[in-house]
C-alpha positions as CSV (number, residue, x, y, z in Angstrom):
1,X,-27.8,6.8,-6.0
2,X,-25.6,9.3,-4.3
3,X,-21.9,9.7,-4.8
4,X,-21.4,8.3,-1.2
5,X,-23.4,5.2,-2.1
6,X,-21.2,4.7,-5.3
7,X,-18.1,5.2,-3.2
8,X,-19.3,2.6,-0.7
9,X,-20.1,0.1,-3.5
10,X,-16.6,0.6,-5.0
11,X,-15.0,0.1,-1.6
12,X,-17.1,-3.0,-0.9
13,X,-16.2,-4.4,-4.4
14,X,-12.5,-3.9,-3.8
15,X,-12.9,-5.6,-0.4
16,X,-14.6,-8.5,-1.9
17,X,-12.0,-9.0,-4.5
18,X,-9.1,-8.9,-2.0
19,X,-8.0,-12.0,-0.1
20,X,-6.6,-9.9,2.8
21,X,-9.0,-7.0,3.0
22,X,-11.6,-8.6,5.3
23,X,-9.1,-8.9,8.1
24,X,-7.8,-5.3,7.9
25,X,-9.7,-2.3,9.0
26,X,-8.5,1.0,7.4
27,X,-9.5,3.9,9.7
28,X,-8.0,7.0,11.3
29,X,-6.9,4.9,14.2
30,X,-4.9,2.5,12.0
31,X,-1.2,3.0,12.6
32,X,0.9,3.8,9.6
33,X,3.3,0.9,10.4
34,X,0.3,-1.4,10.2
35,X,-0.6,0.0,6.8
36,X,3.0,-0.8,5.6
37,X,2.8,-4.3,7.1
38,X,-0.5,-5.0,5.5
39,X,0.7,-3.8,2.1
40,X,3.9,-6.0,2.4
41,X,1.7,-9.0,3.2
42,X,-0.5,-8.3,0.2
43,X,2.6,-7.9,-2.0
44,X,4.0,-11.2,-0.7
45,X,0.7,-12.9,-1.6
46,X,0.5,-11.1,-5.0
47,X,-2.9,-9.6,-4.0
48,X,-2.8,-6.4,-6.0
49,X,-6.4,-5.4,-5.0
50,X,-5.3,-5.4,-1.3
51,X,-2.1,-3.5,-2.2
52,X,-4.2,-0.9,-4.1
53,X,-6.7,-0.6,-1.3
54,X,-4.2,1.3,0.9
55,X,-2.7,3.5,-1.9
56,X,-3.6,7.1,-1.3
57,X,-6.0,8.9,-3.6
58,X,-3.1,10.9,-5.0
59,X,-1.1,7.7,-5.6
60,X,-4.1,6.1,-7.4
61,X,-4.5,9.2,-9.5
62,X,-0.9,8.9,-10.7
63,X,-0.9,5.2,-11.2
64,X,-4.4,4.5,-12.6
65,X,-6.8,1.7,-11.8
66,X,-6.0,-1.5,-9.9
67,X,-5.1,-3.4,-13.1
68,X,-2.6,-0.7,-14.2
69,X,-1.3,-0.4,-10.7
70,X,-0.7,-4.1,-10.5
71,X,1.1,-4.1,-13.9
72,X,3.4,-1.3,-12.7
73,X,4.2,-3.1,-9.4
74,X,4.9,-6.4,-11.2
75,X,7.6,-4.7,-13.4
76,X,10.7,-2.7,-13.1
77,X,12.2,-2.0,-9.6
78,X,9.0,-3.0,-7.8
79,X,8.9,-6.6,-9.2
80,X,11.1,-7.7,-6.2
81,X,8.2,-6.9,-3.9
82,X,5.8,-9.4,-5.5
83,X,5.9,-12.8,-3.7
84,X,9.0,-11.7,-1.8
85,X,10.6,-14.2,0.5
86,X,10.8,-12.0,3.6
87,X,10.4,-8.3,4.6
88,X,11.4,-6.3,7.6
89,X,10.8,-2.7,8.6
90,X,14.3,-1.4,9.3
91,X,13.6,2.2,10.3
92,X,10.8,4.7,10.8
93,X,11.1,8.4,10.1
94,X,8.4,10.8,11.2
95,X,8.6,13.8,8.8
96,X,5.6,15.8,10.1
97,X,2.7,14.9,12.5
98,X,0.8,13.7,9.4
99,X,3.5,12.0,7.4
100,X,5.9,9.2,7.9
101,X,8.5,7.1,6.0
102,X,9.6,3.5,6.6
103,X,12.7,1.9,5.3
104,X,11.8,-1.7,4.3
105,X,14.3,-4.5,3.5
106,X,13.0,-7.2,1.2
107,X,14.5,-10.6,0.3
108,X,13.7,-11.2,-3.4
109,X,11.8,-14.4,-4.2
110,X,14.1,-15.6,-7.0
111,X,17.7,-14.8,-6.2
112,X,17.4,-14.1,-2.5
113,X,18.9,-10.7,-3.1
114,X,18.4,-7.9,-0.5
115,X,16.5,-4.9,-1.8
116,X,15.4,-1.8,0.1
117,X,12.5,0.6,-0.4
118,X,11.2,3.7,1.3
119,X,7.5,3.6,2.1
120,X,6.0,7.1,2.2
121,X,2.7,7.6,4.0
122,X,0.5,10.5,5.0
123,X,-2.9,11.1,6.6
124,X,-5.5,11.9,3.9
125,X,-7.2,15.2,4.3
126,X,-10.9,15.4,3.4
127,X,-13.0,12.9,1.5
128,X,-13.9,9.3,2.5
129,X,-10.4,8.6,3.9
130,X,-10.1,11.8,6.0
131,X,-7.5,11.2,8.7
132,X,-6.5,7.8,7.4
133,X,-2.8,7.0,6.8
134,X,-2.4,5.7,3.2
135,X,0.6,5.0,1.0
136,X,1.7,7.9,-1.2
137,X,4.7,6.2,-2.7
138,X,7.2,3.4,-2.5
139,X,10.7,4.5,-3.6
140,X,13.4,1.9,-4.4
141,X,16.8,2.6,-2.8
142,X,19.5,2.5,-5.4
């Protein structure tokens, strides 16, 4: 079995575990705003496999596997994203031709508090996701 075959199997496994993944096509033609919207929908449904699917390889390297990633998201400043009541993209900022940021406003599920985050995305370079916008980081606004 080649490394490409193994990568394809892992991707298919992640897709099969995710409730949202089958309706979302991640490709170089996918708009970065659509990646953010997809991740927000996955967070609202507490679908960490789908959230993890659009995390960049560098992000995955920093955060670990999907289980560790999910634990991180469900705690600290990110916990407000999980099962949030509502979210809106408030602003877009194109940093370079290959990187963008989005300011997202979220209404928390419990207290209905307004919380904002910056989504940072860039196009991957090389590898199986070459040219694909993926999420590098989500930064809470303080």
